[in-house]
PyMOL Python script that loads the backbone (N, CA, C, O; Angstrom):
from pymol import cmd

cmd.read_pdbstr("""\
ATOM      1  N   MET A   1       2.694 -13.272  12.764  1.00  0.00           N
ATOM      2  CA  MET A   1       1.835 -13.443  11.620  1.00  0.00           C
ATOM      3  C   MET A   1       1.900 -14.879  11.119  1.00  0.00           C
ATOM      4  O   MET A   1       0.926 -15.428  10.604  1.00  0.00           O
ATOM      5  N   SER A   2       3.062 -15.459  11.284  1.00  0.00           N
ATOM      6  CA  SER A   2       3.244 -16.842  10.870  1.00  0.00           C
ATOM      7  C   SER A   2       2.369 -17.769  11.722  1.00  0.00           C
ATOM      8  O   SER A   2       1.728 -18.686  11.209  1.00  0.00           O
ATOM      9  N   LYS A   3       2.357 -17.507  13.027  1.00  0.00           N
ATOM     10  CA  LYS A   3       1.566 -18.338  13.936  1.00  0.00           C
ATOM     11  C   LYS A   3       0.069 -18.214  13.665  1.00  0.00           C
ATOM     12  O   LYS A   3      -0.696 -19.147  13.907  1.00  0.00           O
ATOM     13  N   LYS A   4      -0.337 -17.051  13.162  1.00  0.00           N
ATOM     14  CA  LYS A   4      -1.753 -16.828  12.858  1.00  0.00           C
ATOM     15  C   LYS A   4      -2.101 -17.254  11.440  1.00  0.00           C
ATOM     16  O   LYS A   4      -3.213 -17.015  10.969  1.00  0.00           O
ATOM     17  N   ASP A   5      -1.155 -17.882  10.766  1.00  0.00           N
ATOM     18  CA  ASP A   5      -1.352 -18.398   9.407  1.00  0.00           C
ATOM     19  C   ASP A   5      -1.696 -17.291   8.405  1.00  0.00           C
ATOM     20  O   ASP A   5      -2.531 -17.468   7.518  1.00  0.00           O
ATOM     21  N   LEU A   6      -1.019 -16.132   8.575  1.00  0.00           N
ATOM     22  CA  LEU A   6      -1.241 -15.023   7.661  1.00  0.00           C
ATOM     23  C   LEU A   6      -0.133 -14.914   6.616  1.00  0.00           C
ATOM     24  O   LEU A   6      -0.320 -14.309   5.561  1.00  0.00           O
ATOM     25  N   ILE A   7       1.031 -15.511   6.924  1.00  0.00           N
ATOM     26  CA  ILE A   7       2.154 -15.503   5.982  1.00  0.00           C
ATOM     27  C   ILE A   7       2.805 -16.877   5.935  1.00  0.00           C
ATOM     28  O   ILE A   7       2.673 -17.683   6.856  1.00  0.00           O
ATOM     29  N   THR A   8       3.511 -17.121   4.838  1.00  0.00           N
ATOM     30  CA  THR A   8       4.352 -18.313   4.736  1.00  0.00           C
ATOM     31  C   THR A   8       5.779 -17.847   4.486  1.00  0.00           C
ATOM     32  O   THR A   8       6.006 -16.813   3.858  1.00  0.00           O
ATOM     33  N   ARG A   9       6.727 -18.616   4.982  1.00  0.00           N
ATOM     34  CA  ARG A   9       8.147 -18.316   4.785  1.00  0.00           C
ATOM     35  C   ARG A   9       8.767 -19.441   3.977  1.00  0.00           C
ATOM     36  O   ARG A   9       8.480 -20.618   4.194  1.00  0.00           O
ATOM     37  N   GLN A  10       9.621 -19.054   3.043  1.00  0.00           N
ATOM     38  CA  GLN A  10      10.273 -20.046   2.196  1.00  0.00           C
ATOM     39  C   GLN A  10      11.690 -19.557   1.904  1.00  0.00           C
ATOM     40  O   GLN A  10      11.890 -18.397   1.544  1.00  0.00           O
ATOM     41  N   THR A  11      12.661 -20.436   2.058  1.00  0.00           N
ATOM     42  CA  THR A  11      14.041 -20.089   1.742  1.00  0.00           C
ATOM     43  C   THR A  11      14.201 -19.982   0.234  1.00  0.00           C
ATOM     44  O   THR A  11      13.721 -20.831  -0.518  1.00  0.00           O
ATOM     45  N   ASP A  12      14.883 -18.926  -0.196  1.00  0.00           N
ATOM     46  CA  ASP A  12      15.127 -18.691  -1.616  1.00  0.00           C
ATOM     47  C   ASP A  12      16.138 -19.711  -2.124  1.00  0.00           C
ATOM     48  O   ASP A  12      17.213 -19.864  -1.544  1.00  0.00           O
ATOM     49  N   ASN A  13      15.801 -20.405  -3.197  1.00  0.00           N
ATOM     50  CA  ASN A  13      16.691 -21.425  -3.755  1.00  0.00           C
ATOM     51  C   ASN A  13      17.981 -20.831  -4.313  1.00  0.00           C
ATOM     52  O   ASN A  13      19.015 -21.498  -4.318  1.00  0.00           O
ATOM     53  N   GLU A  14      17.931 -19.589  -4.781  1.00  0.00           N
ATOM     54  CA  GLU A  14      19.107 -18.958  -5.373  1.00  0.00           C
ATOM     55  C   GLU A  14      20.027 -18.334  -4.330  1.00  0.00           C
ATOM     56  O   GLU A  14      21.229 -18.201  -4.561  1.00  0.00           O
ATOM     57  N   ASN A  15      19.474 -17.955  -3.198  1.00  0.00           N
ATOM     58  CA  ASN A  15      20.267 -17.359  -2.133  1.00  0.00           C
ATOM     59  C   ASN A  15      19.711 -17.854  -0.805  1.00  0.00           C
ATOM     60  O   ASN A  15      18.698 -17.342  -0.328  1.00  0.00           O
ATOM     61  N   ARG A  16      20.350 -18.824  -0.217  1.00  0.00           N
ATOM     62  CA  ARG A  16      19.834 -19.491   0.980  1.00  0.00           C
ATOM     63  C   ARG A  16      19.746 -18.554   2.186  1.00  0.00           C
ATOM     64  O   ARG A  16      19.092 -18.885   3.175  1.00  0.00           O
ATOM     65  N   ARG A  17      20.397 -17.391   2.115  1.00  0.00           N
ATOM     66  CA  ARG A  17      20.307 -16.420   3.213  1.00  0.00           C
ATOM     67  C   ARG A  17      19.015 -15.614   3.137  1.00  0.00           C
ATOM     68  O   ARG A  17      18.635 -14.950   4.101  1.00  0.00           O
ATOM     69  N   THR A  18      18.351 -15.672   2.004  1.00  0.00           N
ATOM     70  CA  THR A  18      17.129 -14.899   1.781  1.00  0.00           C
ATOM     71  C   THR A  18      15.900 -15.737   2.109  1.00  0.00           C
ATOM     72  O   THR A  18      15.799 -16.900   1.718  1.00  0.00           O
ATOM     73  N   VAL A  19      14.984 -15.132   2.825  1.00  0.00           N
ATOM     74  CA  VAL A  19      13.721 -15.795   3.147  1.00  0.00           C
ATOM     75  C   VAL A  19      12.605 -15.046   2.421  1.00  0.00           C
ATOM     76  O   VAL A  19      12.440 -13.838   2.593  1.00  0.00           O
ATOM     77  N   LEU A  20      11.851 -15.768   1.619  1.00  0.00           N
ATOM     78  CA  LEU A  20      10.727 -15.186   0.887  1.00  0.00           C
ATOM     79  C   LEU A  20       9.480 -15.264   1.761  1.00  0.00           C
ATOM     80  O   LEU A  20       9.161 -16.323   2.302  1.00  0.00           O
ATOM     81  N   ILE A  21       8.790 -14.163   1.894  1.00  0.00           N
ATOM     82  CA  ILE A  21       7.587 -14.109   2.726  1.00  0.00           C
ATOM     83  C   ILE A  21       6.402 -13.784   1.830  1.00  0.00           C
ATOM     84  O   ILE A  21       6.414 -12.800   1.091  1.00  0.00           O
ATOM     85  N   ASN A  22       5.388 -14.619   1.907  1.00  0.00           N
ATOM     86  CA  ASN A  22       4.182 -14.443   1.094  1.00  0.00           C
ATOM     87  C   ASN A  22       2.952 -14.431   1.985  1.00  0.00           C
ATOM     88  O   ASN A  22       2.913 -15.102   3.017  1.00  0.00           O
ATOM     89  N   SER A  23       1.946 -13.662   1.579  1.00  0.00           N
ATOM     90  CA  SER A  23       0.692 -13.656   2.328  1.00  0.00           C
ATOM     91  C   SER A  23      -0.150 -14.862   1.921  1.00  0.00           C
ATOM     92  O   SER A  23      -0.131 -15.295   0.769  1.00  0.00           O
ATOM     93  N   THR A  24      -0.876 -15.384   2.880  1.00  0.00           N
ATOM     94  CA  THR A  24      -1.746 -16.531   2.640  1.00  0.00           C
ATOM     95  C   THR A  24      -3.119 -16.041   2.182  1.00  0.00           C
ATOM     96  O   THR A  24      -3.404 -14.844   2.209  1.00  0.00           O
ATOM     97  N   ASN A  25      -3.950 -16.968   1.770  1.00  0.00           N
ATOM     98  CA  ASN A  25      -5.327 -16.616   1.394  1.00  0.00           C
ATOM     99  C   ASN A  25      -6.082 -16.032   2.581  1.00  0.00           C
ATOM    100  O   ASN A  25      -6.923 -15.148   2.417  1.00  0.00           O
ATOM    101  N   LYS A  26      -5.777 -16.528   3.771  1.00  0.00           N
ATOM    102  CA  LYS A  26      -6.420 -16.004   4.976  1.00  0.00           C
ATOM    103  C   LYS A  26      -6.103 -14.513   5.134  1.00  0.00           C
ATOM    104  O   LYS A  26      -6.986 -13.724   5.470  1.00  0.00           O
ATOM    105  N   ALA A  27      -4.854 -14.131   4.894  1.00  0.00           N
ATOM    106  CA  ALA A  27      -4.461 -12.722   4.980  1.00  0.00           C
ATOM    107  C   ALA A  27      -5.130 -11.907   3.882  1.00  0.00           C
ATOM    108  O   ALA A  27      -5.588 -10.788   4.114  1.00  0.00           O
ATOM    109  N   LYS A  28      -5.181 -12.475   2.695  1.00  0.00           N
ATOM    110  CA  LYS A  28      -5.806 -11.766   1.576  1.00  0.00           C
ATOM    111  C   LYS A  28      -7.291 -11.542   1.828  1.00  0.00           C
ATOM    112  O   LYS A  28      -7.849 -10.525   1.416  1.00  0.00           O
ATOM    113  N   ASP A  29      -7.925 -12.487   2.499  1.00  0.00           N
ATOM    114  CA  ASP A  29      -9.347 -12.343   2.828  1.00  0.00           C
ATOM    115  C   ASP A  29      -9.576 -11.237   3.862  1.00  0.00           C
ATOM    116  O   ASP A  29     -10.636 -10.611   3.879  1.00  0.00           O
ATOM    117  N   LEU A  30      -8.585 -10.998   4.721  1.00  0.00           N
ATOM    118  CA  LEU A  30      -8.696  -9.962   5.745  1.00  0.00           C
ATOM    119  C   LEU A  30      -8.500  -8.555   5.184  1.00  0.00           C
ATOM    120  O   LEU A  30      -8.909  -7.573   5.804  1.00  0.00           O
ATOM    121  N   TRP A  31      -7.880  -8.460   4.019  1.00  0.00           N
ATOM    122  CA  TRP A  31      -7.498  -7.155   3.476  1.00  0.00           C
ATOM    123  C   TRP A  31      -8.640  -6.140   3.407  1.00  0.00           C
ATOM    124  O   TRP A  31      -8.448  -5.012   3.863  1.00  0.00           O
ATOM    125  N   PRO A  32      -9.815  -6.471   2.865  1.00  0.00           N
ATOM    126  CA  PRO A  32     -10.890  -5.465   2.795  1.00  0.00           C
ATOM    127  C   PRO A  32     -11.277  -4.912   4.170  1.00  0.00           C
ATOM    128  O   PRO A  32     -11.546  -3.718   4.304  1.00  0.00           O
ATOM    129  N   THR A  33     -11.305  -5.765   5.176  1.00  0.00           N
ATOM    130  CA  THR A  33     -11.643  -5.330   6.532  1.00  0.00           C
ATOM    131  C   THR A  33     -10.574  -4.395   7.076  1.00  0.00           C
ATOM    132  O   THR A  33     -10.887  -3.366   7.674  1.00  0.00           O
ATOM    133  N   LEU A  34      -9.307  -4.758   6.866  1.00  0.00           N
ATOM    134  CA  LEU A  34      -8.205  -3.927   7.350  1.00  0.00           C
ATOM    135  C   LEU A  34      -8.158  -2.586   6.626  1.00  0.00           C
ATOM    136  O   LEU A  34      -7.881  -1.549   7.229  1.00  0.00           O
ATOM    137  N   GLU A  35      -8.430  -2.624   5.341  1.00  0.00           N
ATOM    138  CA  GLU A  35      -8.421  -1.395   4.550  1.00  0.00           C
ATOM    139  C   GLU A  35      -9.513  -0.435   5.036  1.00  0.00           C
ATOM    140  O   GLU A  35      -9.285   0.770   5.147  1.00  0.00           O
ATOM    141  N   LYS A  36     -10.685  -0.974   5.322  1.00  0.00           N
ATOM    142  CA  LYS A  36     -11.797  -0.163   5.819  1.00  0.00           C
ATOM    143  C   LYS A  36     -11.441   0.448   7.174  1.00  0.00           C
ATOM    144  O   LYS A  36     -11.710   1.624   7.421  1.00  0.00           O
ATOM    145  N   LYS A  37     -10.840  -0.352   8.045  1.00  0.00           N
ATOM    146  CA  LYS A  37     -10.456   0.125   9.377  1.00  0.00           C
ATOM    147  C   LYS A  37      -9.388   1.213   9.269  1.00  0.00           C
ATOM    148  O   LYS A  37      -9.447   2.209   9.990  1.00  0.00           O
ATOM    149  N   ALA A  38      -8.419   1.034   8.383  1.00  0.00           N
ATOM    150  CA  ALA A  38      -7.369   2.039   8.186  1.00  0.00           C
ATOM    151  C   ALA A  38      -7.970   3.350   7.688  1.00  0.00           C
ATOM    152  O   ALA A  38      -7.562   4.428   8.118  1.00  0.00           O
ATOM    153  N   TYR A  39      -8.930   3.254   6.792  1.00  0.00           N
ATOM    154  CA  TYR A  39      -9.613   4.444   6.269  1.00  0.00           C
ATOM    155  C   TYR A  39     -10.327   5.188   7.404  1.00  0.00           C
ATOM    156  O   TYR A  39     -10.268   6.415   7.486  1.00  0.00           O
ATOM    157  N   GLN A  40     -10.999   4.432   8.274  1.00  0.00           N
ATOM    158  CA  GLN A  40     -11.708   5.038   9.403  1.00  0.00           C
ATOM    159  C   GLN A  40     -10.734   5.721  10.363  1.00  0.00           C
ATOM    160  O   GLN A  40     -11.003   6.817  10.853  1.00  0.00           O
ATOM    161  N   LEU A  41      -9.598   5.062  10.626  1.00  0.00           N
ATOM    162  CA  LEU A  41      -8.599   5.646  11.519  1.00  0.00           C
ATOM    163  C   LEU A  41      -8.028   6.933  10.934  1.00  0.00           C
ATOM    164  O   LEU A  41      -7.861   7.922  11.647  1.00  0.00           O
ATOM    165  N   ASN A  42      -7.731   6.919   9.638  1.00  0.00           N
ATOM    166  CA  ASN A  42      -7.222   8.128   8.986  1.00  0.00           C
ATOM    167  C   ASN A  42      -8.222   9.266   9.100  1.00  0.00           C
ATOM    168  O   ASN A  42      -7.844  10.405   9.375  1.00  0.00           O
ATOM    169  N   ASN A  43      -9.481   8.967   8.892  1.00  0.00           N
ATOM    170  CA  ASN A  43     -10.513  10.006   9.020  1.00  0.00           C
ATOM    171  C   ASN A  43     -10.547  10.573  10.433  1.00  0.00           C
ATOM    172  O   ASN A  43     -10.721  11.778  10.620  1.00  0.00           O
ATOM    173  N   ASN A  44     -10.382   9.706  11.424  1.00  0.00           N
ATOM    174  CA  ASN A  44     -10.357  10.165  12.816  1.00  0.00           C
ATOM    175  C   ASN A  44      -9.141  11.049  13.083  1.00  0.00           C
ATOM    176  O   ASN A  44      -9.252  12.069  13.764  1.00  0.00           O
ATOM    177  N   TYR A  45      -7.978  10.663  12.549  1.00  0.00           N
ATOM    178  CA  TYR A  45      -6.756  11.434  12.766  1.00  0.00           C
ATOM    179  C   TYR A  45      -6.878  12.844  12.197  1.00  0.00           C
ATOM    180  O   TYR A  45      -6.415  13.806  12.808  1.00  0.00           O
ATOM    181  N   PHE A  46      -7.497  12.963  11.034  1.00  0.00           N
ATOM    182  CA  PHE A  46      -7.570  14.242  10.345  1.00  0.00           C
ATOM    183  C   PHE A  46      -8.868  15.002  10.613  1.00  0.00           C
ATOM    184  O   PHE A  46      -9.105  16.042   9.998  1.00  0.00           O
ATOM    185  N   ALA A  47      -9.694  14.513  11.499  1.00  0.00           N
ATOM    186  CA  ALA A  47     -11.011  15.106  11.739  1.00  0.00           C
ATOM    187  C   ALA A  47     -10.937  16.568  12.176  1.00  0.00           C
ATOM    188  O   ALA A  47     -11.802  17.365  11.816  1.00  0.00           O
ATOM    189  N   ASN A  48      -9.917  16.922  12.943  1.00  0.00           N
ATOM    190  CA  ASN A  48      -9.816  18.292  13.453  1.00  0.00           C
ATOM    191  C   ASN A  48      -9.000  19.212  12.552  1.00  0.00           C
ATOM    192  O   ASN A  48      -8.771  20.370  12.900  1.00  0.00           O
ATOM    193  N   LEU A  49      -8.560  18.714  11.406  1.00  0.00           N
ATOM    194  CA  LEU A  49      -7.787  19.527  10.472  1.00  0.00           C
ATOM    195  C   LEU A  49      -8.672  19.976   9.316  1.00  0.00           C
ATOM    196  O   LEU A  49      -9.613  19.286   8.926  1.00  0.00           O
ATOM    197  N   THR A  50      -8.351  21.134   8.783  1.00  0.00           N
ATOM    198  CA  THR A  50      -9.052  21.579   7.584  1.00  0.00           C
ATOM    199  C   THR A  50      -8.519  20.784   6.399  1.00  0.00           C
ATOM    200  O   THR A  50      -7.504  20.095   6.507  1.00  0.00           O
ATOM    201  N   ASN A  51      -9.207  20.884   5.274  1.00  0.00           N
ATOM    202  CA  ASN A  51      -8.737  20.211   4.058  1.00  0.00           C
ATOM    203  C   ASN A  51      -7.330  20.666   3.702  1.00  0.00           C
ATOM    204  O   ASN A  51      -6.468  19.855   3.361  1.00  0.00           O
ATOM    205  N   GLU A  52      -7.111  21.966   3.783  1.00  0.00           N
ATOM    206  CA  GLU A  52      -5.801  22.527   3.441  1.00  0.00           C
ATOM    207  C   GLU A  52      -4.714  21.991   4.376  1.00  0.00           C
ATOM    208  O   GLU A  52      -3.628  21.629   3.923  1.00  0.00           O
ATOM    209  N   GLU A  53      -5.001  21.941   5.663  1.00  0.00           N
ATOM    210  CA  GLU A  53      -4.029  21.418   6.629  1.00  0.00           C
ATOM    211  C   GLU A  53      -3.724  19.949   6.355  1.00  0.00           C
ATOM    212  O   GLU A  53      -2.576  19.518   6.466  1.00  0.00           O
ATOM    213  N   THR A  54      -4.740  19.190   6.002  1.00  0.00           N
ATOM    214  CA  THR A  54      -4.549  17.774   5.685  1.00  0.00           C
ATOM    215  C   THR A  54      -3.651  17.610   4.470  1.00  0.00           C
ATOM    216  O   THR A  54      -2.751  16.769   4.471  1.00  0.00           O
ATOM    217  N   VAL A  55      -3.887  18.402   3.436  1.00  0.00           N
ATOM    218  CA  VAL A  55      -3.074  18.329   2.215  1.00  0.00           C
ATOM    219  C   VAL A  55      -1.622  18.671   2.531  1.00  0.00           C
ATOM    220  O   VAL A  55      -0.708  17.975   2.089  1.00  0.00           O
ATOM    221  N   VAL A  56      -1.407  19.739   3.293  1.00  0.00           N
ATOM    222  CA  VAL A  56      -0.047  20.153   3.654  1.00  0.00           C
ATOM    223  C   VAL A  56       0.633  19.064   4.478  1.00  0.00           C
ATOM    224  O   VAL A  56       1.793  18.732   4.234  1.00  0.00           O
ATOM    225  N   PHE A  57      -0.072  18.517   5.437  1.00  0.00           N
ATOM    226  CA  PHE A  57       0.487  17.470   6.293  1.00  0.00           C
ATOM    227  C   PHE A  57       0.910  16.253   5.472  1.00  0.00           C
ATOM    228  O   PHE A  57       1.997  15.711   5.671  1.00  0.00           O
ATOM    229  N   LYS A  58       0.052  15.832   4.556  1.00  0.00           N
ATOM    230  CA  LYS A  58       0.373  14.672   3.721  1.00  0.00           C
ATOM    231  C   LYS A  58       1.565  14.955   2.816  1.00  0.00           C
ATOM    232  O   LYS A  58       2.386  14.069   2.581  1.00  0.00           O
ATOM    233  N   LYS A  59       1.671  16.187   2.303  1.00  0.00           N
ATOM    234  CA  LYS A  59       2.821  16.552   1.471  1.00  0.00           C
ATOM    235  C   LYS A  59       4.113  16.491   2.281  1.00  0.00           C
ATOM    236  O   LYS A  59       5.141  16.023   1.792  1.00  0.00           O
ATOM    237  N   ILE A  60       4.051  16.962   3.509  1.00  0.00           N
ATOM    238  CA  ILE A  60       5.224  16.914   4.381  1.00  0.00           C
ATOM    239  C   ILE A  60       5.626  15.472   4.652  1.00  0.00           C
ATOM    240  O   ILE A  60       6.809  15.138   4.599  1.00  0.00           O
ATOM    241  N   LEU A  61       4.656  14.618   4.940  1.00  0.00           N
ATOM    242  CA  LEU A  61       4.961  13.202   5.179  1.00  0.00           C
ATOM    243  C   LEU A  61       5.594  12.557   3.957  1.00  0.00           C
ATOM    244  O   LEU A  61       6.541  11.782   4.086  1.00  0.00           O
ATOM    245  N   LEU A  62       5.081  12.869   2.771  1.00  0.00           N
ATOM    246  CA  LEU A  62       5.657  12.325   1.537  1.00  0.00           C
ATOM    247  C   LEU A  62       7.092  12.798   1.351  1.00  0.00           C
ATOM    248  O   LEU A  62       7.957  12.019   0.950  1.00  0.00           O
ATOM    249  N   LYS A  63       7.345  14.062   1.639  1.00  0.00           N
ATOM    250  CA  LYS A  63       8.692  14.608   1.501  1.00  0.00           C
ATOM    251  C   LYS A  63       9.646  13.927   2.483  1.00  0.00           C
ATOM    252  O   LYS A  63      10.768  13.579   2.116  1.00  0.00           O
ATOM    253  N   ILE A  64       9.212  13.738   3.714  1.00  0.00           N
ATOM    254  CA  ILE A  64      10.031  13.041   4.711  1.00  0.00           C
ATOM    255  C   ILE A  64      10.306  11.622   4.248  1.00  0.00           C
ATOM    256  O   ILE A  64      11.434  11.140   4.355  1.00  0.00           O
ATOM    257  N   ASN A  65       9.293  10.955   3.738  1.00  0.00           N
ATOM    258  CA  ASN A  65       9.439   9.578   3.259  1.00  0.00           C
ATOM    259  C   ASN A  65      10.442   9.502   2.110  1.00  0.00           C
ATOM    260  O   ASN A  65      11.259   8.582   2.063  1.00  0.00           O
ATOM    261  N   GLU A  66      10.388  10.454   1.189  1.00  0.00           N
ATOM    262  CA  GLU A  66      11.304  10.462   0.044  1.00  0.00           C
ATOM    263  C   GLU A  66      12.753  10.631   0.482  1.00  0.00           C
ATOM    264  O   GLU A  66      13.651  10.013  -0.090  1.00  0.00           O
ATOM    265  N   THR A  67      12.983  11.456   1.481  1.00  0.00           N
ATOM    266  CA  THR A  67      14.354  11.709   1.916  1.00  0.00           C
ATOM    267  C   THR A  67      14.870  10.642   2.872  1.00  0.00           C
ATOM    268  O   THR A  67      16.080  10.496   3.045  1.00  0.00           O
ATOM    269  N   THR A  68      13.972   9.906   3.485  1.00  0.00           N
ATOM    270  CA  THR A  68      14.369   8.880   4.452  1.00  0.00           C
ATOM    271  C   THR A  68      14.632   7.540   3.793  1.00  0.00           C
ATOM    272  O   THR A  68      15.581   6.844   4.153  1.00  0.00           O
ATOM    273  N   PHE A  69      13.803   7.177   2.837  1.00  0.00           N
ATOM    274  CA  PHE A  69      13.928   5.861   2.225  1.00  0.00           C
ATOM    275  C   PHE A  69      14.419   6.023   0.853  1.00  0.00           C
ATOM    276  O   PHE A  69      14.601   5.035   0.141  1.00  0.00           O
TER     277      PHE A  69
END
""", "prot")
cmd.dss("prot")
cmd.show_as("cartoon", "prot")
cmd.util.cbc("prot")
cmd.orient("prot")
């Protein structure tokens, strides 16, 4: 991402072991396109599921996420 000029890296002045990573304007400009593509992919993933199955699946993923992180 750094090579594509999407992020910048900066050493933290308070803790030299920490590297601060920020998105560039180029990355911010890409966000709407990426968001639209992610929405389309999600729709494709859930296309064969009923609404109820989708809701249950998302609840399970949230529960897994809560216990993992």
